[in-house]
C-alpha positions in Angstrom: 87.4 237.9 156.3 85.2 235.4 158.3 83.9 238.8 160.1 83.3 240.0 156.5 81.4 237.0 155.5 79.2 237.1 158.5 78.4 240.5 157.9 77.2 239.8 154.5 75.1 236.7 155.3 73.4 238.7 157.9 73.0 241.2 155.8 71.1 239.2 153.0 69.2 237.2 155.9 68.0 240.8 157.0 67.1 241.9 153.7 65.7 238.4 152.7 63.2 238.9 156.0 62.4 242.5 155.0 61.1 241.5 151.8 59.3 238.7 153.4 57.5 240.8 155.6 56.7 243.3 152.8 55.4 240.5 150.9 53.3 239.3 153.6 52.0 242.5 154.5 51.0 243.8 150.9 48.8 240.5 150.7 47.3 241.2 154.0 46.4 244.7 152.8 45.1 244.4 149.5 43.1 241.1 150.4 41.4 242.5 153.9 38.5 244.4 152.7 37.6 241.6 150.1 34.9 239.3 151.0 34.1 235.6 149.4 31.0 233.5 149.9 30.0 230.6 147.6 26.3 231.6 148.2 27.0 235.5 147.3 24.3 235.2 144.2 22.1 232.7 145.3 21.4 232.7 148.7 21.1 229.2 150.9 17.8 229.7 151.8 16.6 229.6 148.2 18.9 226.7 146.9 16.9 223.6 147.9 13.9 225.2 145.4 16.1 226.1 142.6 17.9 222.5 142.9 14.3 221.1 142.4 13.4 223.5 139.4 16.8 222.9 137.5 17.4 219.3 138.2 20.4 218.0 136.3 21.3 219.7 133.1 23.5 218.7 130.1 26.1 219.8 127.8 28.0 218.2 125.5 30.3 218.0 122.5 32.8 215.4 120.6 34.4 213.9 123.4 32.6 215.4 126.4 29.5 215.5 128.4 29.1 217.5 131.4 26.2 217.3 134.2 25.0 220.7 136.1 23.1 221.3 139.2 22.4 223.4 141.7 24.5 222.9 144.5 24.5 223.3 148.3 28.3 222.4 149.3 27.9 223.8 153.0 25.4 220.9 153.5 26.3 218.4 151.1 28.4 216.3 148.7 27.1 214.9 145.4 27.7 211.5 144.1 27.4 210.4 140.3 26.0 207.2 139.2 25.7 205.5 135.9 23.0 202.9 135.1 24.8 200.0 134.0 23.2 196.9 133.5 19.9 197.6 135.4 22.3 198.6 138.5 23.5 201.9 139.5 27.2 202.0 139.9 29.5 205.0 141.3 31.0 207.0 138.7 32.6 210.3 140.8 31.9 212.4 143.6 31.4 216.5 143.1 31.7 219.2 145.9 30.0 221.5 143.4 27.4 221.8 140.8 29.3 220.2 138.1 30.9 216.9 136.9 32.5 216.4 133.2 32.4 212.9 131.6 33.8 211.2 128.7 31.0 208.6 128.0 27.5 208.6 127.6 24.6 206.6 129.2 22.0 207.2 131.9 23.2 209.2 135.0 21.8 210.2 138.2 23.0 212.9 140.8 22.6 212.2 144.4 23.0 214.9 147.5 24.5 213.1 150.3 23.8 215.5 153.4 26.7 216.2 155.6 24.5 215.6 158.6 24.3 211.7 157.7 20.6 211.9 156.6 19.3 210.0 153.9 20.9 210.6 150.3 18.1 212.8 147.9 18.1 212.7 144.2 18.8 215.9 142.4 17.9 214.5 138.9 18.6 211.6 136.5 19.3 212.1 132.7 20.1 210.4 129.7 22.6 211.6 127.2 25.2 210.6 124.3 28.8 211.8 124.0 29.0 213.0 120.0 31.8 211.3 118.3 34.8 212.8 116.7 37.9 215.2 117.8 38.1 218.8 117.2 41.1 219.8 115.3 43.2 222.3 116.6 44.1 225.6 115.1 46.3 228.1 116.1 45.3 231.8 116.4 47.9 234.5 114.6 47.6 238.1 114.1 47.6 238.8 110.4 48.4 242.5 110.1 49.3 245.5 111.4 47.2 247.4 114.2 45.0 250.3 113.5 42.7 252.6 115.1 39.7 251.3 116.1 38.6 254.0 119.1 39.7 256.6 121.1 37.5 258.4 123.2 38.0 262.4 123.2 35.0 263.5 125.7 34.1 260.8 128.2 38.1 259.8 128.9 41.2 259.9 127.5 42.0 256.3 126.7 40.1 252.6 126.7 41.5 249.6 128.6 39.3 246.5 128.6 36.3 246.2 126.7 33.5 244.4 124.5 32.4 244.8 121.1 28.9 243.5 119.7 26.5 244.7 117.2 23.2 246.1 118.5 19.9 245.5 117.3 20.4 248.4 114.5 23.1 246.5 113.0 26.0 249.0 114.4 29.0 247.8 115.7 29.6 249.0 119.3 32.4 249.1 121.5 32.2 249.8 125.2 35.2 249.8 127.6 36.8 251.1 130.6 37.7 254.7 130.5 38.9 257.6 133.0 40.0 261.3 132.5 43.4 260.4 133.8 46.2 258.6 131.7 45.3 255.5 133.4 43.9 255.5 137.3 42.1 252.2 137.6 40.7 254.1 141.1 38.7 256.9 138.9 37.6 254.1 136.4 34.1 254.3 137.2 31.9 254.4 133.8 32.3 253.2 130.2 33.2 255.0 127.1 31.1 254.0 123.9 32.2 253.8 120.4 29.6 253.1 117.3 30.2 252.4 113.6 28.4 251.0 110.8 31.4 249.1 109.6 33.7 246.6 111.4 36.3 247.5 111.5 35.4 250.9 110.5 38.0 252.7 108.1 38.4 255.7 110.1 37.7 254.4 113.8 34.4 254.6 115.8 32.5 257.8 116.8 32.4 258.5 120.5 28.5 258.0 121.7 27.4 259.2 125.5 29.5 257.1 128.4 27.3 254.7 130.2 27.1 252.8 133.6 27.9 256.0 135.8 26.6 254.3 139.3 29.1 255.8 141.4 31.5 252.8 141.9 34.3 251.4 140.1 33.2 250.2 136.8 35.9 247.5 135.0 35.9 245.1 132.5 32.7 244.8 130.5 31.1 242.0 128.7 27.7 242.2 126.5 26.3 238.9 125.4 23.1 238.3 123.5 20.6 235.6 124.5 18.6 235.8 121.3 16.0 238.4 122.8 18.0 240.8 125.1 21.2 242.1 125.5 22.9 241.8 128.9 26.0 243.2 130.2 28.6 242.1 133.1 31.2 243.9 134.6 33.4 244.1 137.8 35.4 244.4 140.3 35.0 242.5 143.4 31.6 241.4 142.6 29.1 241.2 139.6 27.3 244.1 138.2 24.7 243.3 135.3 22.2 245.0 133.4 20.0 244.8 130.5 19.0 246.1 127.0 16.3 245.7 124.1 18.1 247.1 121.7 22.1 247.0 123.2 21.7 251.0 122.9 19.7 252.3 126.0 20.2 250.1 129.4 18.4 249.2 132.4 17.8 247.2 135.5 21.4 247.7 137.0 21.5 245.1 139.7 24.6 243.3 141.6 24.1 239.6 141.1 27.3 238.4 142.6 27.7 240.3 146.1 30.7 238.2 147.3 32.3 235.9 144.7 34.2 232.6 145.3 37.6 233.9 145.3 39.3 237.2 146.1 40.2 239.4 143.2 37.2 238.4 140.9 37.4 240.6 138.2 37.1 240.5 134.5 34.0 238.7 133.6 33.0 236.9 130.3 30.1 235.2 129.5 29.8 232.4 127.0 26.4 229.9 126.1 27.4 226.3 126.2 24.0 224.9 125.9 20.1 226.3 125.4 19.7 227.9 129.1 23.2 227.3 130.3 25.9 229.9 130.4 29.5 230.0 132.1 31.0 233.3 133.6 34.9 233.3 133.1 36.7 235.5 135.7 40.2 236.2 137.0 40.9 234.9 140.3 43.3 234.0 143.1 43.5 230.8 145.2 45.4 231.0 148.5 48.7 231.9 146.5 48.5 230.7 142.6 46.5 233.0 140.0 43.7 231.2 138.1 40.5 231.8 136.0 37.5 230.8 137.7 34.1 229.7 136.3 30.7 230.1 137.7 27.4 228.7 136.1 23.9 229.8 135.4 20.8 228.6 134.5 19.0 232.0 133.8 21.8 234.5 133.3 21.0 235.8 136.8 22.0 233.7 139.7 25.5 232.4 139.3 27.4 229.5 141.2 31.2 228.8 141.0 31.8 225.2 139.8 35.4 225.3 139.7 38.7 226.4 137.9 38.6 226.6 134.3 42.7 226.8 134.4 44.9 226.8 137.2 48.5 227.8 137.3 50.6 226.0 139.7 54.5 225.7 140.5 56.8 227.0 137.8 54.2 229.1 136.7 56.0 232.8 136.2 53.6 235.3 137.7 51.2 235.2 140.7 50.9 238.7 142.2 49.1 239.4 145.1 46.0 240.5 143.0 46.2 237.9 140.4 47.7 237.5 137.4 45.7 235.9 134.8 43.7 238.8 133.7 40.9 239.3 130.8 39.8 235.9 130.3 37.9 235.4 126.8 36.7 232.0 125.5 35.3 231.2 121.8 34.7 228.0 120.2 36.2 227.6 116.7 35.3 224.6 114.9 34.3 222.8 117.8 37.4 223.6 119.8 37.4 226.0 122.8 40.1 228.4 123.1 40.8 230.4 126.4 42.9 233.9 126.2 44.1 235.6 128.8 46.3 238.6 129.6 49.4 237.2 131.8 50.0 240.6 133.6 51.3 241.5 137.4 54.6 240.2 138.7 54.5 238.0 141.6 56.1 239.9 144.4 55.1 243.2 146.4 57.5 245.7 144.2 55.4 245.4 141.4 52.1 246.4 143.5 54.2 249.4 144.9 55.3 250.8 141.7 51.9 250.6 140.0 51.0 253.1 142.3 53.4 255.4 140.8 52.9 254.5 137.2 55.8 252.3 137.0 55.9 249.1 134.7 59.1 247.8 134.8 59.0 245.2 131.9 56.6 247.1 129.9 56.9 244.4 127.0 55.3 242.1 129.4 52.0 244.4 129.5 51.1 242.5 125.8 51.9 239.0 126.9 48.1 237.0 126.1 48.3 233.5 126.3 46.0 231.2 124.5 45.2 227.5 125.9 42.9 224.8 124.3 40.5 222.8 125.3 38.2 220.2 123.5 35.4 221.3 126.2 34.7 224.7 127.8 35.2 223.7 131.7 38.7 222.5 132.0 42.0 224.2 130.3 44.2 222.3 132.3 47.1 223.7 134.5 49.7 226.4 133.6 53.0 225.4 134.6 55.1 227.9 133.2 56.9 227.6 129.5 57.6 224.1 128.2 55.4 222.6 130.8 52.0 223.1 129.6 50.4 220.9 127.4 47.2 223.2 126.9 49.3 226.4 126.2 49.0 226.7 122.4 50.5 229.9 121.8 51.3 233.8 122.8 50.0 236.9 121.3 51.4 240.3 121.3 48.5 242.0 122.7 46.5 243.5 126.1 43.3 242.6 126.8 42.3 241.4 123.6 38.6 240.7 122.3 38.4 238.2 119.1 35.7 239.5 117.3 34.1 237.6 114.1 32.5 239.7 111.3 29.9 237.3 110.1 29.4 239.8 106.9 33.0 239.0 106.2 33.5 235.5 107.6 36.5 237.1 109.1 38.2 237.2 112.6 39.5 240.3 114.4 41.7 240.8 117.4 42.1 244.1 119.7 44.6 245.5 121.7 44.6 248.5 124.5 46.1 249.6 127.7 46.7 252.4 130.2 48.7 255.1 128.1 51.5 254.9 130.8 52.1 251.5 130.5 51.2 249.9 126.9 53.5 249.9 124.6 51.3 248.8 121.3 48.9 251.9 121.8 48.8 255.2 123.3 45.2 255.2 124.7 43.3 253.8 121.8 41.8 250.6 121.2 43.4 249.1 118.2 42.5 246.4 115.7 43.9 243.6 113.5 43.2 241.0 111.4 43.4 237.4 113.3 44.0 234.0 111.0 43.4 230.7 112.3 46.2 228.0 110.9 46.4 224.2 111.3 48.2 223.1 114.8 49.1 220.5 116.8 46.7 217.4 116.4 46.6 216.3 120.1 43.5 215.9 122.5 42.0 218.2 125.1 42.4 218.4 128.6 40.7 216.4 131.1 39.2 217.2 134.7 
């Protein structure tokens, strides 16, 4: 009996060791080709001049105030001070160009060079924090899914997508596609759907595909800044191009050649103040998945400022290639909501099965988590079910966009996905009404 027990223990230890080797090997394999760099958008040599141009900018909302500036973390750290009774008093420190406050006043940001030379003033600002606590609402899918768009010519399905109104007032959907049943290595341009109404009764009409530059094209997002349309996409670097009308696109360029963290993808952009935008992306730290946030003052140069949402011990999924996908942030009645699709299991087997188009728990493909915060910079830490105060609800959708139709004063939500993995759709983008119901009235997260 002892020999049997010993043999079983040796077998279990051997299997565990092989699994560990496989896990480490897969992580090395998928990470090795990827490069990271804080200065992947704004080169080191241009930082000082841009610091002088930008100074310190403020964004604010009920209960919060944010200071933003151009950072140079290799060469300096930053001290934030408040003017109190004629004396500058320390408030905190920052490594990147971002600091979140809960009180207003007069502030200055000092750069402290790492070589020990004299501190340097980045900028000084005076700003107040608006009063109030934005109420919490819970989004709920309020009707059945119905067809929105299925391409027939440019591809056979749509995955991550974006929806917007062009300059002619038509609604446009731009999304990932390919002429396969869902092969991410073949996704190199975007399918386009068009309709006069949203959502259209019979689905969108297919238009010519766009963004075919001979390389991977994933997860587009379109923003209108009041003058031009800007399109952003990934993976592993940030592509952008522009349009006067949202129909004809030009000036394709890469604006982040190497991101701060590996597995950068699924960009989404939100304007938080005049001349200030945040870029939310999928990312991964040493092990845990996260949603990263980058800051821009011109929609062209981007700098990492921290995680918008982190995951930690007890979080259920932390894939080698990141699990917090398709982040989407919106402001509803003063409070910010971050949705993400929580995909890709933690261990090596999931990555291997993906190559053979096998998704073991297909219902998990539709798991979208929704977090809330009183500010757009910090949605807290996800520590799994029941251990995450900012987790608000779960929605049964994959890579959803939340769309507001101003003509109806109505919200809608979409779902999509690879045909071999999705259970709510068979290649099409589907749409359903979304309503906001009063939720638990609790304070937002704090950085």
